[in-house]
ZADO-1210 file (C-alpha; in nm, 4 decimals, padded with zeros to 6 digits):
<atoms>
<atom x="01.7722" y="00.8446" z="02.0414" code="MET" pos="1"/>
<atom x="01.5231" y="00.5916" z="01.9050" code="LYS" pos="2"/>
<atom x="01.1611" y="00.7066" z="01.8814" code="HIS" pos="3"/>
<atom x="00.8465" y="00.5038" z="01.8129" code="ILE" pos="4"/>
<atom x="00.5799" y="00.7092" z="01.6383" code="ILE" pos="5"/>
<atom x="00.2230" y="00.5922" z="01.5850" code="SER" pos="6"/>
<atom x="00.0403" y="00.7575" z="01.2955" code="VAL" pos="7"/>
<atom x="-00.3288" y="00.7044" z="01.2244" code="LEU" pos="8"/>
<atom x="-00.4036" y="00.7729" z="00.8589" code="VAL" pos="9"/>
<atom x="-00.6925" y="00.7403" z="00.6191" code="GLU" pos="10"/>
<atom x="-00.6591" y="00.4078" z="00.4401" code="ASN" pos="11"/>
<atom x="-00.6010" y="00.5518" z="00.0932" code="LYS" pos="12"/>
<atom x="-00.3781" y="00.4798" z="-00.2038" code="PHE" pos="13"/>
<atom x="-00.0419" y="00.6599" z="-00.1855" code="GLY" pos="14"/>
<atom x="-00.0371" y="00.7377" z="00.1864" code="THR" pos="15"/>
<atom x="00.2628" y="00.5154" z="00.2634" code="LEU" pos="16"/>
<atom x="00.4502" y="00.6629" z="-00.0323" code="ASN" pos="17"/>
<atom x="00.3879" y="01.0183" z="00.0914" code="ARG" pos="18"/>
<atom x="00.5255" y="00.9328" z="00.4366" code="VAL" pos="19"/>
<atom x="00.8349" y="00.7566" z="00.3001" code="ALA" pos="20"/>
<atom x="00.8941" y="01.0426" z="00.0545" code="SER" pos="21"/>
<atom x="00.8689" y="01.2993" z="00.3342" code="MET" pos="22"/>
<atom x="01.1389" y="01.1156" z="00.5328" code="PHE" pos="23"/>
<atom x="01.3597" y="01.0872" z="00.2255" code="SER" pos="24"/>
<atom x="01.3166" y="01.4472" z="00.1088" code="ALA" pos="25"/>
<atom x="01.4094" y="01.5881" z="00.4492" code="ARG" pos="26"/>
<atom x="01.6903" y="01.3431" z="00.5232" code="GLY" pos="27"/>
<atom x="01.5201" y="01.1956" z="00.8313" code="PHE" pos="28"/>
<atom x="01.6314" y="00.8500" z="00.9436" code="ASN" pos="29"/>
<atom x="01.3633" y="00.5845" z="00.8860" code="LEU" pos="30"/>
<atom x="01.4704" y="00.2711" z="01.0754" code="ALA" pos="31"/>
<atom x="01.1451" y="00.0825" z="01.0117" code="SER" pos="32"/>
<atom x="00.7866" y="00.1378" z="00.9107" code="ILE" pos="33"/>
<atom x="00.4923" y="-00.0993" z="00.9496" code="SER" pos="34"/>
<atom x="00.1371" y="-00.0312" z="00.8387" code="ILE" pos="35"/>
<atom x="-00.1934" y="-00.2133" z="00.8625" code="GLY" pos="36"/>
<atom x="-00.5654" y="-00.1586" z="00.9009" code="GLU" pos="37"/>
<atom x="-00.7057" y="-00.0793" z="01.2439" code="THR" pos="38"/>
<atom x="-01.0371" y="-00.1970" z="01.3860" code="GLU" pos="39"/>
<atom x="-01.1878" y="00.0483" z="01.1350" code="ASP" pos="40"/>
<atom x="-01.1033" y="-00.0654" z="00.7786" code="PRO" pos="41"/>
<atom x="-01.1010" y="00.2975" z="00.6612" code="GLU" pos="42"/>
<atom x="-00.8134" y="00.3826" z="00.8990" code="ILE" pos="43"/>
<atom x="-00.4610" y="00.2396" z="00.9052" code="SER" pos="44"/>
<atom x="-00.1962" y="00.2605" z="01.1765" code="ARG" pos="45"/>
<atom x="00.1652" y="00.3238" z="01.0836" code="MET" pos="46"/>
<atom x="00.4334" y="00.2429" z="01.3354" code="THR" pos="47"/>
<atom x="00.7471" y="00.4353" z="01.2486" code="ILE" pos="48"/>
<atom x="01.0808" y="00.3816" z="01.4204" code="VAL" pos="49"/>
<atom x="01.3193" y="00.6716" z="01.3702" code="THR" pos="50"/>
<atom x="01.6262" y="00.8156" z="01.5353" code="ARG" pos="51"/>
<atom x="01.7197" y="01.1735" z="01.6090" code="GLY" pos="52"/>
<atom x="01.7590" y="01.4412" z="01.8722" code="ASP" pos="53"/>
<atom x="01.4618" y="01.6318" z="02.0152" code="ASP" pos="54"/>
<atom x="01.4773" y="01.8979" z="01.7430" code="GLN" pos="55"/>
<atom x="01.4692" y="01.6421" z="01.4609" code="ILE" pos="56"/>
<atom x="01.1877" y="01.4416" z="01.6213" code="ILE" pos="57"/>
<atom x="00.9882" y="01.7630" z="01.6679" code="SER" pos="58"/>
<atom x="01.0281" y="01.8314" z="01.2945" code="GLN" pos="59"/>
<atom x="00.9290" y="01.4729" z="01.2070" code="VAL" pos="60"/>
<atom x="00.6097" y="01.5048" z="01.4137" code="LEU" pos="61"/>
<atom x="00.5217" y="01.8425" z="01.2578" code="LYS" pos="62"/>
<atom x="00.5802" y="01.7154" z="00.9041" code="GLN" pos="63"/>
<atom x="00.3738" y="01.3999" z="00.9654" code="LEU" pos="64"/>
<atom x="00.0856" y="01.6119" z="01.0986" code="ASN" pos="65"/>
<atom x="00.0933" y="01.8233" z="00.7807" code="ARG" pos="66"/>
<atom x="00.0564" y="01.5292" z="00.5431" code="LEU" pos="67"/>
<atom x="-00.2731" y="01.4729" z="00.3654" code="ILE" pos="68"/>
<atom x="-00.4641" y="01.1743" z="00.5103" code="ASP" pos="69"/>
<atom x="-00.3030" y="01.2079" z="00.8576" code="THR" pos="70"/>
<atom x="-00.5549" y="01.1748" z="01.1395" code="ILE" pos="71"/>
<atom x="-00.3346" y="01.1572" z="01.4517" code="LYS" pos="72"/>
<atom x="00.0394" y="01.1461" z="01.5268" code="VAL" pos="73"/>
<atom x="00.1689" y="01.0202" z="01.8630" code="THR" pos="74"/>
<atom x="00.5254" y="00.9761" z="01.9863" code="ASP" pos="75"/>
<atom x="00.4916" y="00.6620" z="02.1999" code="LEU" pos="76"/>
<atom x="00.8542" y="00.6635" z="02.3135" code="THR" pos="77"/>
<atom x="00.7998" y="00.8035" z="02.6641" code="LYS" pos="78"/>
<atom x="00.4438" y="00.6754" z="02.7055" code="GLN" pos="79"/>
<atom x="00.3389" y="00.3318" z="02.8283" code="PRO" pos="80"/>
<atom x="00.3182" y="00.1153" z="02.5160" code="HIS" pos="81"/>
<atom x="00.3468" y="-00.2384" z="02.3873" code="VAL" pos="82"/>
<atom x="00.5993" y="-00.2932" z="02.1075" code="GLU" pos="83"/>
<atom x="00.6546" y="-00.6170" z="01.9150" code="ARG" pos="84"/>
<atom x="00.8433" y="-00.7456" z="01.6124" code="GLU" pos="85"/>
<atom x="00.8180" y="-01.0664" z="01.4122" code="LEU" pos="86"/>
<atom x="01.1319" y="-01.2591" z="01.3179" code="LEU" pos="87"/>
<atom x="01.1416" y="-01.5333" z="01.0551" code="LEU" pos="88"/>
<atom x="01.4770" y="-01.7097" z="01.0421" code="MET" pos="89"/>
<atom x="01.6111" y="-02.0083" z="00.8472" code="THR" pos="90"/>
<atom x="01.9129" y="-02.1913" z="00.9882" code="MET" pos="91"/>
<atom x="02.1286" y="-02.4873" z="00.9048" code="LYS" pos="92"/>
<atom x="02.0160" y="-02.8052" z="01.0760" code="LEU" pos="93"/>
<atom x="02.2256" y="-03.1148" z="01.1434" code="SER" pos="94"/>
<atom x="02.2059" y="-03.4162" z="01.3702" code="ARG" pos="95"/>
<atom x="02.4714" y="-03.2630" z="01.5956" code="THR" pos="96"/>
<atom x="02.2918" y="-02.9287" z="01.6413" code="THR" pos="97"/>
<atom x="01.9286" y="-03.0390" z="01.6188" code="GLN" pos="98"/>
<atom x="01.8747" y="-03.0969" z="01.9925" code="HIS" pos="99"/>
<atom x="02.0345" y="-02.7654" z="02.0946" code="GLU" pos="100"/>
<atom x="01.8392" y="-02.5708" z="01.8336" code="ILE" pos="101"/>
<atom x="01.5059" y="-02.7151" z="01.9485" code="PHE" pos="102"/>
<atom x="01.5904" y="-02.6329" z="02.3111" code="GLU" pos="103"/>
<atom x="01.6703" y="-02.2735" z="02.2169" code="LEU" pos="104"/>
<atom x="01.3489" y="-02.2432" z="02.0162" code="ILE" pos="105"/>
<atom x="01.1598" y="-02.3391" z="02.3338" code="ASN" pos="106"/>
<atom x="01.3597" y="-02.0930" z="02.5461" code="VAL" pos="107"/>
<atom x="01.2643" y="-01.8081" z="02.3110" code="PHE" pos="108"/>
<atom x="00.9035" y="-01.9336" z="02.2843" code="LYS" pos="109"/>
<atom x="00.9517" y="-01.9671" z="01.9105" code="GLY" pos="110"/>
<atom x="00.7617" y="-02.1815" z="01.6632" code="LYS" pos="111"/>
<atom x="00.8898" y="-02.4072" z="01.3908" code="VAL" pos="112"/>
<atom x="00.7209" y="-02.2990" z="01.0669" code="VAL" pos="113"/>
<atom x="00.9183" y="-02.5193" z="00.8262" code="ASP" pos="114"/>
<atom x="01.1649" y="-02.8019" z="00.8618" code="ILE" pos="115"/>
<atom x="01.3685" y="-02.9837" z="00.5998" code="LYS" pos="116"/>
<atom x="01.6478" y="-03.2362" z="00.6233" code="GLN" pos="117"/>
<atom x="01.9209" y="-02.9703" z="00.6403" code="LYS" pos="118"/>
<atom x="01.7365" y="-02.6537" z="00.7466" code="SER" pos="119"/>
<atom x="01.4764" y="-02.5210" z="00.9861" code="ILE" pos="120"/>
<atom x="01.2696" y="-02.2018" z="00.9730" code="THR" pos="121"/>
<atom x="01.1441" y="-02.0527" z="01.2974" code="ILE" pos="122"/>
<atom x="00.9168" y="-01.7677" z="01.4002" code="GLU" pos="123"/>
<atom x="00.9797" y="-01.5572" z="01.7100" code="VAL" pos="124"/>
<atom x="00.7641" y="-01.2679" z="01.8285" code="ILE" pos="125"/>
<atom x="00.8833" y="-01.0240" z="02.0914" code="GLY" pos="126"/>
<atom x="01.0385" y="-00.6937" z="02.1809" code="SER" pos="127"/>
<atom x="01.3209" y="-00.5638" z="01.9625" code="PRO" pos="128"/>
<atom x="01.5661" y="-00.6629" z="02.2393" code="ASP" pos="129"/>
<atom x="01.4326" y="-01.0195" z="02.2379" code="LYS" pos="130"/>
<atom x="01.4612" y="-01.0350" z="01.8583" code="ILE" pos="131"/>
<atom x="01.8201" y="-00.9034" z="01.8698" code="ASN" pos="132"/>
<atom x="01.9126" y="-01.1555" z="02.1399" code="THR" pos="133"/>
<atom x="01.7508" y="-01.4397" z="01.9446" code="THR" pos="134"/>
<atom x="01.9570" y="-01.3538" z="01.6373" code="ILE" pos="135"/>
<atom x="02.2784" y="-01.3293" z="01.8424" code="ASP" pos="136"/>
<atom x="02.2182" y="-01.6658" z="02.0126" code="ILE" pos="137"/>
<atom x="02.1328" y="-01.8501" z="01.6893" code="PHE" pos="138"/>
<atom x="02.4112" y="-01.6931" z="01.4783" code="ARG" pos="139"/>
<atom x="02.6719" y="-01.9625" z="01.5662" code="PRO" pos="140"/>
<atom x="02.4352" y="-02.2311" z="01.4309" code="TYR" pos="141"/>
<atom x="02.4479" y="-02.0841" z="01.0809" code="GLY" pos="142"/>
<atom x="02.1716" y="-01.8402" z="00.9912" code="ILE" pos="143"/>
<atom x="02.0945" y="-01.8780" z="00.6211" code="ARG" pos="144"/>
<atom x="01.8319" y="-01.6072" z="00.5948" code="GLU" pos="145"/>
<atom x="01.6287" y="-01.3820" z="00.8212" code="LEU" pos="146"/>
<atom x="01.3525" y="-01.1258" z="00.7920" code="ALA" pos="147"/>
<atom x="01.2226" y="-00.8850" z="01.0554" code="ARG" pos="148"/>
<atom x="00.8888" y="-00.7092" z="01.0404" code="SER" pos="149"/>
<atom x="00.9938" y="-00.3874" z="01.2058" code="GLY" pos="150"/>
<atom x="00.8098" y="-00.2684" z="01.5142" code="ALA" pos="151"/>
<atom x="00.4367" y="-00.2470" z="01.5651" code="VAL" pos="152"/>
<atom x="00.3241" y="-00.0593" z="01.8755" code="ALA" pos="153"/>
<atom x="00.0153" y="00.0684" z="02.0565" code="ILE" pos="154"/>
<atom x="-00.0572" y="00.2446" z="02.3851" code="HIS" pos="155"/>
<atom x="-00.0576" y="00.0184" z="02.6881" code="ARG" pos="156"/>
<atom x="-00.3967" y="00.0011" z="02.8554" code="GLY" pos="157"/>
<atom x="-00.6620" y="00.2638" z="02.7905" code="GLU" pos="158"/>
<atom x="-00.5635" y="00.5460" z="02.5578" code="SER" pos="159"/>
</atoms>
């Protein structure tokens, strides 16, 4: 089962490396990891997406809590939360597909971030399901390159 774990850490050199090394050393699955400063520049929030049964997730949470620089570890999976990803995608563009591609960009509330004679780069922000659907819908038009940010997540409402 997929789990979304929020980890507040001290914003110090080497913290991300320690977390990634812990996952690697113990053979835990690390689907994605995103990190950035919070409202306090001395604290960063990591959003970790991992997969495993309850026993594995329990071990992941315990190991994260033991790491130096860890302030708070929360499994957001079963709590109300907001989760988003960023997708940047470059596709082939031609006169025959141009109209359809622009219509689909509007449907997915995407933005054009670069356009050339034979290619277009778009940005889409949304849930992982929306990002997956966007990729599936645009695939027949010829995706040249794509990059996903991985999930970022916070509690919904007051925490």
